[in-house]
Structures are given as C-alpha cells and as structure tokens.
C-alpha positions as CSV (number, residue, x, y, z in Angstrom):
1,M,77.4,87.3,80.0
2,D,76.7,83.9,81.4
3,Y,78.0,82.9,84.9
4,S,80.5,80.2,83.6
5,T,82.3,82.9,81.4
6,Q,82.6,85.1,84.5
7,L,84.0,82.3,86.5
8,L,86.6,81.6,83.7
9,M,87.6,85.3,83.9
10,S,88.5,84.8,87.6
11,L,90.0,81.3,87.1
12,P,93.5,82.2,88.4
13,E,92.1,83.3,91.8
14,L,89.8,80.2,91.8
15,V,92.8,77.9,91.2
16,L,94.8,79.6,94.0
17,A,91.9,79.5,96.5
18,V,90.9,75.9,95.8
19,G,94.6,74.9,95.8
20,A,95.2,76.6,99.1
21,I,92.2,75.0,100.8
22,V,93.1,71.5,99.5
23,L,96.7,71.9,100.6
24,M,95.6,73.2,104.0
25,L,93.7,69.9,104.5
26,V,96.8,67.9,103.3
27,A,98.9,69.9,105.8
28,A,96.4,69.2,108.6
29,W,96.3,65.5,108.0
30,G,100.0,65.0,107.0
31,G,101.5,67.2,109.6
32,Q,105.2,68.2,109.5
33,A,106.0,65.3,107.2
34,S,103.9,66.8,104.4
35,T,105.9,70.1,104.2
36,R,107.9,69.1,101.1
37,L,104.9,67.8,99.2
38,V,102.8,70.9,100.1
39,S,105.6,73.2,99.1
40,W,106.1,71.8,95.6
41,A,102.4,71.3,95.1
42,S,102.0,75.1,95.9
43,V,104.5,75.9,93.2
44,A,102.5,73.7,90.8
45,V,99.3,75.6,91.8
46,L,101.0,78.9,91.1
47,I,102.1,77.6,87.7
48,G,98.5,76.4,87.1
49,A,97.2,79.9,88.0
50,G,99.7,81.4,85.5
51,I,98.4,79.1,82.8
52,A,94.8,80.0,83.7
53,L,95.7,83.6,82.7
54,A,95.6,82.6,79.0
55,G,92.0,83.0,77.7
56,P,89.1,84.9,79.3
57,A,91.3,85.9,82.3
58,S,93.2,88.3,80.1
59,A,90.8,88.9,77.3
60,G,89.6,92.3,78.6
61,G,86.2,92.7,80.2
62,S,84.3,93.0,83.5
63,A,82.8,90.2,85.5
64,F,80.3,90.0,88.4
65,G,78.6,93.4,87.6
66,G,81.9,95.3,87.2
67,L,83.4,94.1,90.5
68,Y,86.3,92.2,88.7
69,R,88.4,93.2,85.7
70,A,90.1,90.7,83.5
71,D,92.5,92.5,81.2
72,M,96.1,92.5,80.1
73,F,97.1,94.9,82.8
74,A,96.0,92.6,85.5
75,A,97.4,89.6,83.7
76,F,100.8,91.2,83.4
77,A,100.9,92.1,87.1
78,K,99.8,88.6,88.0
79,V,102.6,86.9,86.1
80,L,105.1,88.9,88.1
81,I,103.3,88.2,91.4
82,F,103.0,84.4,90.7
83,A,106.7,84.2,89.8
84,A,107.8,86.1,92.9
85,A,105.6,83.9,95.1
86,A,106.9,80.7,93.6
87,V,110.5,81.8,94.2
88,S,109.6,82.7,97.8
89,I,108.3,79.1,98.3
90,I,111.3,77.4,96.6
91,I,113.9,79.2,98.7
92,A,112.2,78.7,102.1
93,P,113.0,75.0,103.0
94,R,116.8,75.3,103.0
95,F,116.6,78.5,105.1
96,F,114.4,77.0,107.8
97,Q,116.2,73.7,107.8
98,R,119.5,75.4,108.6
99,T,118.2,78.0,111.1
100,S,117.9,76.8,114.6
101,G,114.6,77.1,116.6
102,D,112.0,76.7,113.9
103,D,111.4,74.2,111.1
104,L,109.5,75.1,108.0
105,R,105.9,74.0,108.5
106,P,103.4,73.3,105.6
107,E,101.3,76.3,106.5
108,Y,104.0,78.6,105.0
109,P,103.3,77.8,101.3
110,V,99.5,77.8,102.0
111,L,99.7,81.3,103.5
112,I,101.7,82.5,100.4
113,L,99.0,81.0,98.1
114,L,96.2,82.8,100.1
115,S,98.2,86.0,100.1
116,T,98.7,85.6,96.3
117,A,95.0,85.1,95.8
118,G,94.4,88.4,97.6
119,M,96.9,90.1,95.4
120,G,95.2,88.7,92.3
121,M,91.9,90.3,93.5
122,M,93.7,93.6,94.2
123,V,95.1,94.0,90.7
124,S,91.8,92.9,89.1
125,A,89.6,95.1,91.3
126,G,86.9,97.1,89.5
127,D,85.2,98.2,92.7
128,L,86.3,99.6,96.0
129,L,84.9,96.6,97.9
130,T,86.8,94.1,95.7
131,L,89.9,96.2,96.3
132,Y,89.4,96.1,100.1
133,V,88.6,92.4,100.3
134,G,91.7,91.4,98.2
135,L,93.9,93.8,100.1
136,E,92.8,92.4,103.5
137,L,93.3,88.8,102.4
138,Q,96.8,89.6,101.3
139,S,97.5,91.5,104.5
140,L,96.2,89.0,107.0
141,S,98.3,86.3,105.4
142,A,101.3,88.6,105.5
143,Y,101.0,89.4,109.2
144,V,101.3,85.7,110.0
145,L,104.2,85.2,107.6
146,A,106.1,88.0,109.2
147,S,105.9,86.3,112.6
148,F,106.4,82.8,111.2
149,M,109.4,82.0,113.4
150,R,107.6,81.7,116.7
151,R,110.7,81.3,118.8
152,D,112.5,84.3,117.3
153,T,111.7,87.6,119.1
154,R,112.6,89.7,116.1
155,S,110.1,87.8,113.9
156,A,107.4,88.1,116.6
157,E,108.1,91.8,116.9
158,A,108.0,92.2,113.1
159,G,104.6,90.5,112.9
160,L,103.2,92.7,115.7
161,K,104.5,96.0,114.2
162,Y,103.2,95.0,110.8
163,F,99.8,94.1,112.2
164,V,99.3,97.2,114.3
165,L,100.4,99.6,111.6
166,G,98.7,97.6,108.9
167,A,95.4,97.8,110.8
168,L,95.8,101.6,111.1
169,A,96.5,101.9,107.4
170,S,93.4,99.7,106.6
171,G,91.3,102.0,108.7
172,I,92.6,105.1,106.8
173,L,91.9,103.4,103.5
174,L,88.4,102.3,104.6
175,Y,87.6,105.8,105.8
176,G,88.7,107.1,102.3
177,I,86.6,104.5,100.6
178,S,83.5,105.5,102.7
179,L,84.0,109.2,101.8
180,V,84.3,108.4,98.1
181,Y,81.2,106.2,98.3
182,G,79.3,108.8,100.3
183,F,80.0,111.6,97.9
184,S,79.8,109.6,94.6
185,G,77.0,107.2,95.5
186,T,78.8,104.2,94.1
187,T,81.8,101.9,94.7
188,L,82.3,101.0,91.1
189,F,85.4,102.6,89.5
190,D,83.4,103.7,86.4
191,G,80.8,105.5,88.5
192,I,83.5,107.1,90.7
193,A,85.3,108.4,87.6
194,Q,82.0,110.0,86.5
195,A,81.7,111.7,89.9
196,Y,85.3,113.1,89.7
197,G,84.6,114.2,86.1
198,G,81.7,116.2,87.5
199,I,84.0,117.9,89.9
200,R,86.3,119.0,87.1
201,A,83.3,120.5,85.3
202,D,81.4,122.1,88.2
203,G,84.1,123.0,90.8
204,H,85.6,121.3,93.8
205,D,83.7,118.8,96.0
206,F,85.8,118.6,99.2
207,G,84.3,115.3,100.3
208,L,85.5,113.5,97.2
209,M,88.9,115.3,97.4
210,F,89.3,114.2,101.0
211,G,88.3,110.7,100.0
212,L,91.0,110.7,97.3
213,V,93.7,111.8,99.8
214,F,92.8,109.0,102.3
215,V,92.6,106.3,99.7
216,F,96.0,107.2,98.4
217,A,97.3,107.3,102.0
218,G,96.1,103.8,102.6
219,L,97.6,102.5,99.3
220,A,100.9,104.3,100.0
221,F,101.3,102.2,103.2
222,K,100.9,99.0,101.2
223,M,103.6,100.0,98.8
224,S,105.7,101.5,101.6
225,A,105.9,104.9,100.1
226,V,106.9,107.9,102.2
227,P,105.4,109.1,104.6
228,F,103.8,105.7,105.3
229,H,107.0,103.7,105.1
230,M,107.8,103.5,108.8
231,W,107.0,99.8,109.2
232,T,109.3,98.6,106.3
233,P,112.8,98.5,107.8
234,D,111.7,96.8,111.1
235,V,109.5,94.2,109.4
236,Y,112.0,93.4,106.6
237,E,114.8,93.0,109.3
238,G,112.7,90.8,111.7
239,A,110.9,88.6,109.3
240,P,112.5,85.3,108.0
241,T,114.6,86.1,104.9
242,P,112.4,84.2,102.4
243,V,109.4,86.1,103.8
244,T,111.3,89.4,103.4
245,A,112.1,88.5,99.8
246,F,108.4,87.8,99.3
247,F,107.3,91.2,100.9
248,A,109.8,93.1,98.8
249,S,108.6,91.6,95.5
250,A,105.0,90.3,95.1
251,P,103.0,92.5,97.4
252,K,105.0,95.5,96.2
253,V,104.0,94.8,92.6
254,A,100.3,94.2,93.7
255,A,100.2,97.5,95.7
256,V,101.7,99.6,92.8
257,A,99.5,98.0,90.2
258,L,96.4,98.6,92.4
259,A,97.4,102.2,92.9
260,V,97.8,102.6,89.1
261,R,94.4,101.1,88.5
262,V,92.7,103.3,91.1
263,A,94.4,106.4,89.9
264,V,93.7,105.8,86.2
265,E,90.3,104.1,86.1
266,A,88.6,105.4,89.2
267,M,90.2,108.9,89.6
268,G,91.4,109.6,86.1
269,P,89.5,112.8,85.7
270,A,91.1,114.1,88.9
271,L,94.6,113.6,87.5
272,H,95.8,117.1,88.5
273,D,94.7,116.6,92.1
274,W,96.2,113.1,92.7
275,R,99.3,113.9,90.6
276,Q,100.4,116.3,93.3
277,I,100.2,113.6,96.0
278,V,102.0,111.1,93.8
279,I,104.8,113.6,92.9
280,F,105.3,114.3,96.6
281,A,105.3,110.6,97.6
282,A,107.7,109.8,94.7
283,L,110.3,112.5,95.6
284,A,110.0,111.9,99.3
285,S,110.5,108.1,98.8
286,I,113.5,108.6,96.5
287,L,115.2,111.0,98.9
288,L,114.4,109.3,102.2
289,G,115.2,105.8,100.8
290,A,118.5,107.0,99.6
291,V,119.6,109.1,102.6
292,A,118.3,106.7,105.3
293,A,120.1,103.7,103.8
294,I,123.5,105.3,104.0
295,G,124.0,104.7,107.8
296,Q,122.6,101.1,107.8
297,S,124.8,98.2,109.0
298,N,122.2,95.5,108.4
299,I,121.9,94.3,104.8
300,K,118.1,93.5,105.2
301,R,117.4,97.0,106.5
302,L,119.5,98.5,103.7
303,L,117.4,96.5,101.2
304,A,114.2,97.8,102.9
305,Y,115.3,101.4,102.3
306,S,116.3,100.4,98.8
307,S,112.7,99.1,98.2
308,I,111.3,102.5,99.5
309,N,113.7,104.3,97.1
310,N,112.6,102.1,94.2
311,V,108.9,102.6,94.8
312,G,109.6,106.3,94.5
313,F,111.0,105.8,91.0
314,A,108.0,103.6,90.0
315,L,105.7,106.4,91.2
316,V,107.5,108.9,88.8
317,G,105.9,106.8,86.0
318,L,102.5,107.0,87.6
319,A,102.7,110.7,88.1
320,A,103.0,111.1,84.3
321,G,99.4,109.6,84.1
322,T,99.9,108.5,80.5
323,E,100.0,105.2,78.7
324,R,103.8,105.6,78.3
325,G,104.0,106.3,82.1
326,I,102.0,103.2,83.0
327,A,104.1,101.0,80.7
328,G,107.2,102.5,82.3
329,V,105.9,101.5,85.7
330,L,105.4,97.9,84.6
331,V,108.8,97.8,83.0
332,Y,110.3,99.2,86.3
333,M,108.5,96.7,88.5
334,T,109.5,93.8,86.2
335,I,113.2,94.6,86.5
336,Y,112.9,95.6,90.1
337,I,111.6,92.3,91.4
338,V,114.4,90.4,89.6
339,M,117.0,92.7,91.1
340,T,115.4,92.4,94.6
341,L,114.9,88.7,94.6
342,G,118.4,88.2,93.3
343,S,119.8,90.3,96.2
344,F,117.8,88.4,98.8
345,L,119.0,85.1,97.3
346,V,122.5,86.3,98.0
347,V,121.6,87.3,101.5
348,L,120.3,83.7,102.1
349,Q,123.9,82.5,101.4
350,M,125.3,84.6,104.2
351,R,125.8,82.2,107.1
352,G,128.5,82.1,109.8
353,A,130.6,79.1,110.8
354,D,127.8,77.8,113.1
355,G,125.3,77.9,110.2
356,E,123.3,80.8,111.6
357,P,122.3,83.7,109.3
358,V,124.6,86.7,109.2
359,E,123.1,90.0,108.2
360,S,125.8,92.6,108.8
361,I,127.2,94.4,105.8
362,A,130.7,94.1,107.4
363,S,130.5,90.3,107.0
364,L,130.6,90.9,103.2
365,S,134.2,92.2,103.5
366,G,136.5,90.7,101.0
367,M,133.9,88.3,99.7
368,S,135.4,88.7,96.2
369,R,138.2,86.5,97.4
370,T,136.3,84.0,99.5
371,R,133.2,83.6,97.3
372,P,134.0,85.3,93.9
373,G,130.9,84.1,92.1
374,L,128.5,85.3,94.8
375,A,130.4,88.6,95.0
376,L,130.0,89.1,91.3
377,A,126.3,88.4,91.4
378,L,125.7,90.8,94.3
379,M,127.8,93.5,92.5
380,I,125.6,93.2,89.4
381,F,122.4,93.5,91.6
382,M,123.7,96.5,93.5
383,L,124.9,98.4,90.4
384,S,121.7,97.6,88.6
385,L,119.6,98.8,91.6
386,A,121.7,102.0,91.4
387,G,120.8,102.4,87.8
388,I,124.3,102.4,86.5
389,P,124.6,101.7,82.7
390,P,125.0,99.4,80.9
391,L,123.1,97.2,83.4
392,F,119.4,96.6,82.9
393,G,118.4,98.6,86.0
394,F,119.4,101.7,84.1
395,Y,116.7,101.0,81.5
396,A,114.1,100.7,84.2
397,K,114.9,104.3,85.4
398,F,115.2,105.6,81.9
399,A,111.6,104.2,81.1
400,V,109.9,106.1,83.9
401,F,111.9,109.4,83.5
402,E,111.3,109.4,79.8
403,A,107.6,109.1,80.4
404,A,107.7,111.9,83.0
405,V,109.5,114.3,80.5
406,A,107.1,113.4,77.8
407,A,104.2,114.3,80.1
408,G,105.8,117.7,80.8
409,L,107.1,116.8,84.3
410,F,110.7,117.9,83.5
411,P,111.4,119.3,87.0
412,L,110.3,116.0,88.6
413,A,112.6,114.1,86.3
414,V,115.6,116.4,87.0
415,V,115.1,116.2,90.8
416,G,114.6,112.4,90.6
417,I,117.7,111.8,88.5
418,A,119.8,114.0,90.9
419,A,118.5,112.2,93.9
420,S,119.3,108.8,92.4
421,T,123.0,109.7,92.6
422,I,122.6,109.7,96.5
423,G,121.3,106.2,96.4
424,A,124.3,105.1,94.2
425,F,126.5,105.8,97.2
426,Y,125.3,103.0,99.4
427,Y,125.1,100.5,96.6
428,L,128.8,101.3,95.7
429,K,129.7,101.1,99.3
430,I,128.7,97.4,99.3
431,V,130.7,96.8,96.2
432,K,133.7,98.5,97.8
433,T,133.3,96.4,100.9
434,M,133.3,93.1,98.9
435,Y,136.2,94.0,96.6
436,F,138.5,96.3,98.5
437,D,138.2,95.5,102.2
438,E,140.2,92.9,104.1
439,P,138.4,89.5,104.0
440,A,136.0,88.7,106.9
441,P,135.5,85.0,107.9
442,A,134.2,83.1,104.8
443,F,130.5,82.1,104.8
444,E,129.8,78.6,105.7
445,G,128.8,76.0,103.1
446,N,128.2,76.1,99.4
447,T,125.4,77.6,97.4
448,D,122.4,75.2,96.8
449,V,122.0,74.2,93.2
450,V,118.5,75.6,92.9
451,E,119.4,78.9,94.7
452,G,122.6,79.2,92.7
453,G,120.7,78.7,89.4
454,L,118.1,81.4,90.4
455,I,121.0,83.8,91.3
456,A,122.7,83.1,88.0
457,V,119.4,83.6,86.0
458,S,118.6,86.8,87.9
459,A,122.1,88.2,87.3
460,L,122.0,87.4,83.6
461,F,118.5,89.1,83.4
462,V,119.8,92.4,84.9
463,S,123.1,92.3,83.0
464,P,123.5,94.0,79.6
465,L,122.0,90.8,78.1
466,G,118.6,92.0,79.5
467,Y,118.5,94.6,76.7
468,L,117.7,91.8,74.3
469,L,114.3,91.5,76.0
470,I,113.4,95.2,75.4
471,P,111.3,94.6,72.2
472,A,109.2,91.8,73.9
473,L,109.0,93.6,77.3
474,G,108.0,96.9,75.6
475,A,105.3,95.3,73.5
476,W,103.7,93.5,76.6
477,T,103.9,96.5,78.9
478,T,102.4,98.8,76.2
479,L,99.6,96.3,75.6
480,A,99.0,96.1,79.4
481,A,99.0,99.9,79.8
482,K,96.5,100.3,76.9
483,A,94.0,98.2,78.8
484,L,93.5,101.0,81.4
485,F,92.8,103.7,78.9
C-alpha cells in the first residue's frame, strides 16, 4: 500500500491536527479578538474531519504497518466524538461571556480540537503505542480544559485532581502495556491476540494475565468506571459547564470504543478472563452510580454519578463479547451522548438574578411554572436516562441487555435491570422537584436561540420519535460491530 493511501486513511486526524495548529497561530496573532473566528473555524474543521471519514478512512484496513485502523467501527465512534466536540465549542462563548472572572479565550476551541485528534487516534489504534499516544494527547488537553477558568478555585482544583489521578492511571496503563509487550513480544493487536490464543491452548501465562488486568484498569479510569471513578464528581463539578459537557460525552465515547477494540481485537481469545473484569466493573458502576447520586444536591455532581451509572450499562454490552453486544454498546453511546449533552444544555440555562451559574437541584423547584419549556426538556432527558419507556433511553438499555441475555449472561442482565430501578429514583426526584415543589426564584434571562434549538433537537431525539431512527441506527451499528470480528 502506497504512502498517500495510508495518509488518506488517517485524513480525519490530519485535518484536526493541521486545523488546530493553524488556528493556534491565528489565536497567537489575533489575541482575544480572534475568539469568535477561531471558535467557528474550529467547528468547520470538525465538520471537515467528519467529511474526511467518507472514503479510505472508513473503508476497512490497516495503515502504517498495522499501527492505525481505518474501519467502520472507528468511523462510527468518530462521528459521535466530532459531533459532541462541536456542540461543546458552540455552547462555550455564552457561558464565559456571562460568567464573571474569565472570558473565553481562543485557546479553548484549539484545545478541544487537539483533544479530539487524540480521541481519533484512540479509536483507530491497532497497536498499544498508538493507543497510548492518542490517549495522552486527549488527556493533556483535558487537564488544561478542566482548569480553564484560572480565577476560579474550583476549576483549578478540578484540573489539579484530574492531572494527578490521570497521571497515576496513565502509569498503571503503561505498566500493563509493558507487561503485555514483554510476554507477547509485540505491541500490535494482531500479535497480542495470537499470544493470548496460545494461553488458551497451553495454559495460563500469569504475565499476560497481569498485563490484561492493568490495561483494563487504566482504561477503566478513562471511562470513569468503578473502582477508578473517584475523579469524576469533583472534576465535573469544578470544571466550566461546557467543559463538563465535553468530558461527559466525547472522551467517554472514545474511552468505551477503545476498551471495546482492545478487548475484541487484542484480547479476544482471552474473553473468559477479561469478561470477569468487565462484569464486575459494569455491576459496580451501575450500583455505585445509582446509590451515590441519591444524596447529591449539586446537579453537575448528580450528572457525574449518572455518567458512571451509564458507563456500567454500556459495559454490559461489552461483557457479551459478541457482534450484537458491540452493536448494543454503540447504540447505547449514541443515545447516551444526546441525553447527556441535552441535560448539560439545560444546566447552562440555570442562572441566578445576578447572572452567575446556579447548580443546586433545589433551584429547579417549580421550574415547570417559571420555565415550562425548559422543565419539559429536562424531564424528557431525566426519564430517558432512567430508561423509562416509551422514551428512547429505554431502547438503549434494551439493546445491551438483549445482547447479554443472547450471550448467556442472564444473571448479569437480571441484576443490571434490578439495579437500574435504584437510578430511576434520583431522576424522578428531579422531575418531582420541577413539577410539584413550590417555585424557587426564576432563572435569569431567556434561552439563547442556538442553545434552545440544540435542546429541542436533543429532546426530540430521545423522545418516542427516536424509535423512527432504529432501522438506520441498527444497520450502522451492526456494520460497525462487524468490522471488529
């Protein structure tokens, strides 16, 4: 394969990297005045990267000696990542403009582009080194984004906690990678799969098994699965709300997609070994995410525990280890990011009389009478996150549990479904607060046209109308899942 074809396979990441570098220079020369230009140009770059997915970037094949995979699975994950990143850029200017202390600077969209380029590398990794480089590029940008509001102590604290714990998790992952390389003799996923296949035939190799455990521990941190979830509530609460919306969507999809690729392609023959880890992480995330969210009074912390809970449900599909299970994971993540971004868009509208952000759940009291449209949208997102039919969030849970049952994991499905009723409590509590409590002071101002449009589109997507998309969504996710097998 000639070099130009290989470059075309990685065109989305090239578009993002070149776009980020050019816009960084524009930001350096233009200063604060260039913020609006850089922001919209960044959205255009993300659209361009999405268009670049058509062709060799999704045709199926390996580039650069197997280091990079260009297939439908990666392409599907990248569409979700690019869309979530674009929304995170679009919603930022109004938040920073109305929040005292810090203005939006042009570095914000550039950092999101660099983080997105890293996520693209993550989901297309065909080698442990590509995996690590992509993951670190994503993480380094995320550390800066978390502490973007320099004058806000909560934001600085969020960035510091994320950095310290992220460095620890990277060390754990790198140790696992070194063990896998040491005992398999290769960093390519295909070669690692052969090594694990040899274990199944000849008996246990404890070095490779320990490597598997450490690699999954490092990946669990990135997707905030229990027991490596401890950073999530503090970082989500402290980071600026548009950044929190970004963290809860795009990197989550990238981390889950990366874990799926590593599990299926690199460690597929060791299915029975890693399935135990994934089942534990899934059930622990579902239970802790549900129970810990009950006592929260801050809406962003509640959504942080909600994201932990939702990762648990996505991992149920991975535990199945089948094409249907992987397709279920992709369906789940698609619906999840729309529900989550919609919820954070509503949180962005929560502002007191002085224009400052309000994050307490108590401030939602009686919102159905002061902002009925906003209350209706948030109710749809909450009930959909709870998986209550006929909302589209129910289908997301149905897809992963159906795959688990088909794979013979009936006890996992039963426990998961039972635990999901605990999570329904705190989602219903928010609905009760909005519709049945005495009204709190009304939120200041009106909803921006762009943000209002995004909320409306998100609410329609997760409403019963979303079921009209099942044929198309099912076809795309099945095609993407097939690429891994």
